[in-house]
C-alpha positions in Angstrom: -2.5 -60.8 -151.8 0.7 -63.0 -151.8 3.2 -62.2 -149.2 5.8 -61.3 -151.7 3.7 -58.5 -153.1 3.1 -57.1 -149.6 6.8 -56.5 -149.5 6.4 -54.0 -152.4 9.5 -55.4 -154.2 9.8 -56.8 -157.7 13.2 -58.4 -157.3 14.6 -61.1 -155.1 17.2 -58.8 -153.5 15.8 -56.4 -150.9 17.6 -54.1 -148.4 17.7 -55.5 -144.9 17.0 -52.1 -143.4 13.6 -51.9 -145.2 12.3 -55.3 -144.2 10.3 -55.5 -141.0 9.2 -59.2 -141.2 12.0 -61.6 -142.1 9.5 -64.5 -142.1 8.2 -63.2 -145.4 11.7 -63.4 -146.8 11.8 -67.1 -145.8 8.4 -67.8 -147.4 9.3 -66.1 -150.6 12.9 -67.4 -150.8 14.2 -63.8 -150.8 17.4 -62.6 -149.3 18.4 -59.1 -148.2 21.5 -57.0 -148.9 22.8 -54.1 -146.9 22.7 -50.6 -148.2 25.9 -49.9 -146.3 29.3 -50.3 -148.0 31.4 -53.1 -146.6 33.6 -52.0 -143.6 37.4 -52.5 -143.5 36.8 -54.5 -140.3 34.4 -57.4 -140.4 31.7 -58.0 -137.6 33.6 -60.9 -135.9 37.1 -59.5 -136.3 39.2 -58.8 -133.4 39.3 -55.1 -132.5 42.6 -53.4 -133.1 44.0 -56.6 -134.5 47.7 -56.6 -135.1 47.5 -58.1 -138.6 45.5 -55.1 -140.0 47.6 -52.6 -138.2 50.8 -54.0 -139.8 49.3 -54.4 -143.3 48.8 -51.8 -146.0 45.0 -51.1 -146.6 45.4 -52.6 -150.1 46.2 -56.0 -148.7 43.5 -56.0 -146.0 41.1 -58.2 -148.0 43.8 -60.9 -148.1 44.3 -60.6 -144.3 40.5 -61.2 -144.0 40.6 -64.1 -146.5 43.3 -65.8 -144.3 41.4 -64.8 -141.1 44.5 -63.2 -139.7 42.2 -60.5 -138.4 40.4 -63.3 -136.4 43.3 -65.1 -134.8 41.1 -67.3 -132.6 40.7 -69.7 -135.6 44.2 -70.7 -135.9 44.6 -70.7 -132.2 41.8 -73.3 -131.9 43.4 -75.3 -134.7 46.7 -75.1 -132.9 45.5 -76.3 -129.5 45.1 -80.0 -130.2 48.6 -80.0 -131.8 50.2 -78.6 -128.8 48.2 -80.8 -126.4 49.3 -84.0 -128.2 52.9 -82.8 -128.6 53.1 -82.1 -124.8 51.5 -85.4 -124.0 54.0 -87.2 -126.2 56.9 -85.3 -124.5 55.7 -86.5 -121.1 55.8 -90.1 -122.3 59.3 -89.8 -123.7 60.6 -87.9 -120.7 62.7 -85.4 -122.7 60.8 -82.2 -122.1 58.8 -79.9 -124.6 59.9 -80.1 -128.2 60.1 -76.4 -129.0 60.9 -76.8 -132.6 57.7 -78.9 -133.1 55.6 -76.4 -131.2 56.9 -73.5 -133.4 56.3 -75.6 -136.6 52.8 -76.3 -135.5 52.2 -72.7 -134.8 53.3 -71.7 -138.3 51.4 -74.6 -139.9 48.2 -73.8 -138.1 48.3 -70.1 -139.2 49.1 -71.1 -142.9 46.6 -73.9 -143.1 43.8 -72.1 -141.3 44.3 -69.3 -143.8 44.2 -71.7 -146.8 41.2 -73.5 -145.5 39.3 -70.2 -144.8 40.2 -69.0 -148.3 38.9 -72.2 -149.9 35.8 -72.0 -147.8 35.1 -68.4 -148.8 35.6 -69.3 -152.5 33.0 -72.2 -152.2 30.6 -70.2 -150.0 30.8 -66.7 -151.7 27.2 -66.8 -152.9 25.8 -68.0 -149.5 28.0 -65.5 -147.7 26.4 -62.7 -149.8 23.0 -63.6 -148.2 24.0 -63.6 -144.6 24.4 -60.4 -142.5 27.6 -61.4 -140.7 29.5 -62.5 -143.8 28.3 -60.3 -146.8 31.2 -57.9 -146.1 33.8 -60.6 -146.7 36.2 -59.9 -149.5 34.7 -62.2 -152.1 30.9 -61.5 -151.7 31.7 -57.7 -151.4 33.8 -57.8 -154.6 37.0 -56.5 -153.0 38.9 -59.6 -154.2 38.4 -61.5 -157.5 37.9 -65.3 -157.4 41.1 -65.7 -159.4 43.1 -63.7 -156.9 41.7 -65.7 -154.1 42.7 -68.9 -155.8 46.3 -67.8 -156.2 46.4 -66.8 -152.6 45.0 -70.2 -151.6 47.8 -71.9 -153.5 50.5 -69.8 -152.0 49.3 -70.5 -148.4 49.0 -74.2 -149.2 52.6 -74.3 -150.5 53.7 -72.6 -147.2 51.9 -75.2 -145.2 53.5 -78.0 -147.3 57.0 -76.7 -146.5 56.2 -76.7 -142.8 54.8 -80.2 -143.0 57.9 -81.5 -144.8 60.0 -80.7 -141.7 58.4 -83.7 -139.9 59.0 -87.4 -140.3 57.5 -89.3 -143.1 54.6 -90.8 -141.2 53.5 -87.4 -140.1 53.8 -86.0 -143.6 51.4 -88.6 -144.9 49.1 -88.0 -142.0 49.0 -84.3 -142.6 48.2 -84.8 -146.3 45.4 -87.2 -145.5 43.6 -84.4 -143.6 43.1 -82.5 -146.9 40.3 -84.8 -147.8 38.2 -83.6 -144.9 39.1 -79.9 -145.5 38.0 -80.3 -149.1 34.4 -81.5 -148.2 33.7 -79.3 -145.2 32.3 -76.3 -147.0 29.6 -78.4 -148.7 28.4 -80.1 -145.5 26.1 -77.3 -144.4 24.1 -77.8 -147.6 23.4 -81.5 -146.9 23.5 -82.1 -143.2 22.7 -80.4 -139.9 26.1 -81.7 -138.6 28.7 -79.5 -140.5 30.3 -78.9 -137.0 31.1 -82.6 -136.9 33.0 -82.5 -140.1 34.7 -79.3 -138.9 35.7 -81.2 -135.8 37.3 -83.9 -137.9 39.5 -81.3 -139.5 40.3 -78.9 -136.6 41.0 -81.8 -134.2 43.6 -83.4 -136.7 46.5 -81.9 -134.7 45.6 -84.3 -131.8 47.1 -86.9 -134.0 49.9 -84.8 -135.5 51.7 -83.8 -132.3 52.0 -87.4 -131.2 53.0 -88.7 -134.6 55.7 -86.1 -135.0 57.6 -87.6 -132.0 56.7 -91.3 -132.2 56.3 -91.8 -135.9 53.2 -93.6 -135.2 49.8 -93.4 -133.4 48.5 -94.7 -130.2 45.2 -94.9 -128.3 46.2 -91.9 -126.3 46.6 -89.8 -129.4 43.3 -91.0 -130.8 41.6 -90.2 -127.5 43.0 -86.6 -127.8 41.7 -86.5 -131.4 38.3 -87.6 -130.3 38.2 -85.1 -127.4 39.1 -82.3 -129.8 36.4 -83.3 -132.2 33.6 -83.0 -129.6 35.1 -79.8 -128.2 35.0 -78.4 -131.7 31.4 -79.3 -132.1 30.6 -77.6 -128.8 32.3 -74.3 -129.5 31.3 -74.1 -133.1 27.7 -74.7 -132.1 28.0 -71.6 -129.9 29.6 -69.7 -132.8 26.7 -70.8 -135.1 24.2 -69.2 -132.8 25.1 -65.9 -134.4 23.7 -66.9 -137.8 20.7 -69.0 -136.9 18.1 -66.5 -138.3 20.0 -65.9 -141.5 20.8 -69.6 -141.9 17.1 -70.4 -141.7 16.4 -67.9 -144.5 19.0 -69.2 -146.9 18.7 -72.9 -146.0 22.1 -73.4 -144.3 22.1 -76.2 -141.7 23.9 -76.3 -138.4 23.9 -77.9 -135.0 22.8 -74.5 -133.5 19.6 -74.8 -135.6 19.3 -78.5 -135.0 19.4 -78.3 -131.2 17.3 -75.2 -131.0 16.0 -74.6 -127.4 18.2 -77.5 -126.2 21.5 -76.0 -127.3 22.8 -75.4 -123.8 22.2 -79.0 -122.9 23.8 -80.2 -126.1 27.0 -78.1 -125.7 27.2 -79.3 -122.1 27.2 -83.0 -123.3 29.8 -82.4 -126.0 32.1 -80.4 -123.6 31.6 -83.2 -120.9 32.6 -85.8 -123.5 35.7 -83.8 -124.4 36.8 -83.7 -120.7 36.1 -87.4 -120.4 38.1 -88.3 -123.4 41.0 -86.1 -122.4 41.0 -87.8 -119.0 41.2 -91.2 -120.8 44.3 -89.9 -122.8 46.0 -88.9 -119.5 45.3 -92.3 -118.0 46.8 -94.0 -121.1 49.8 -91.6 -121.1 50.2 -90.6 -117.4 50.9 -86.9 -116.8 51.0 -86.6 -113.1 49.2 -84.0 -110.9 50.2 -81.1 -113.1 48.5 -82.5 -116.2 45.3 -83.1 -114.1 45.3 -79.5 -112.8 45.4 -78.3 -116.5 42.5 -80.6 -117.2 40.6 -79.2 -114.2 41.1 -75.7 -115.4 39.9 -76.7 -118.9 36.8 -78.3 -117.5 36.0 -75.3 -115.3 36.3 -73.0 -118.2 33.9 -75.1 -120.3 31.4 -75.3 -117.4 31.5 -71.4 -117.2 30.8 -71.3 -120.9 27.7 -73.5 -120.7 26.3 -71.4 -117.9 26.9 -68.3 -119.9 25.2 -69.3 -123.2 22.4 -66.9 -124.2 20.7 -67.8 -127.5 19.9 -64.6 -129.4 22.8 -62.6 -127.9 25.3 -62.6 -130.8 27.9 -60.6 -128.8 27.8 -63.2 -126.0 28.1 -66.1 -128.5 31.1 -64.6 -130.1 32.6 -63.8 -126.7 32.2 -67.4 -125.5 33.5 -68.9 -128.8 36.6 -66.8 -128.6 37.2 -67.7 -125.0 38.0 -71.3 -126.1 41.5 -70.1 -126.8 41.9 -69.6 -123.1 40.4 -72.9 -122.3 42.8 -74.6 -124.7 45.8 -72.7 -123.1 44.8 -73.8 -119.6 45.1 -77.5 -120.6 48.3 -76.9 -122.5 49.8 -75.0 -119.6 49.2 -78.0 -117.3 50.6 -80.5 -119.9 53.6 -78.3 -120.6 54.5 -78.1 -116.9 54.0 -81.9 -116.7 56.5 -82.3 -119.6 59.1 -80.2 -117.8 58.5 -82.2 -114.6 58.9 -85.5 -116.5 62.4 -84.6 -118.0 64.9 -87.2 -117.1 62.3 -89.4 -115.4 
């Protein structure tokens, strides 16, 4: 008897709670849907998050589309912007540029929201087949595709207004990043390296912070950008461990699936490369002892993450992924103190 018949179903949508052997789903090309209604809080959302507490329930789906209930996304997008801005401030001996840091904060929140909304529009059919994402606003039917597109445009316009506050070179550089953002959602369908493309996009701030002050790029800025790329591959590989089983069923590729049993070694190599490239940036744009102390804290945090990876433990994977906010702040803290110390030098 064919495996599909053994499942006792006549359709391609079966309830997860009734399926004992998910390998049969993979063999038959089936996917499962939950019998439980979608929750107002998604599985990877921050508990008691401020965005949902301050927002009327009718607007919660838009908070979720923009990932405001999961602030770690915009925090990770912001980190390379702040690193690069602080490094540029050290070189110019004029202290932190607070207006730039605030603009990057607003821009990261808006563009993370716009990118996530776009990603959810493109991925809505795949998201409906994955346990962690089927409760999102689009696959659960809580928001129409049209409403999501309108919301996307509004966020993108807000991001544009922030971008126009910078110099002309930085404006052009920011607009150039949209090409990477546009192709990212499709990469998981064609390559096992979607985390690399995500890195190209999420690390872009490593160029922006420097360009906003100098109106040009340098090898130091490119080194920060390269470091942020491999850092992103590392932490997003950890994040993708949560979806490895479902991704195999629906045919989504990732570095977590690619590395398999060698995932800890792979993440260690990417994290090590990030530290080495940041060290190169700090040699090219000397930061003094305070900057190196920040890098030491960053490196120690990444080493703790590698030791703590437990494939198959989704809660641990999410915890480690989120902890990269703290890793980024450790490095920024050192660079910020170095920027203060360099004032008037």
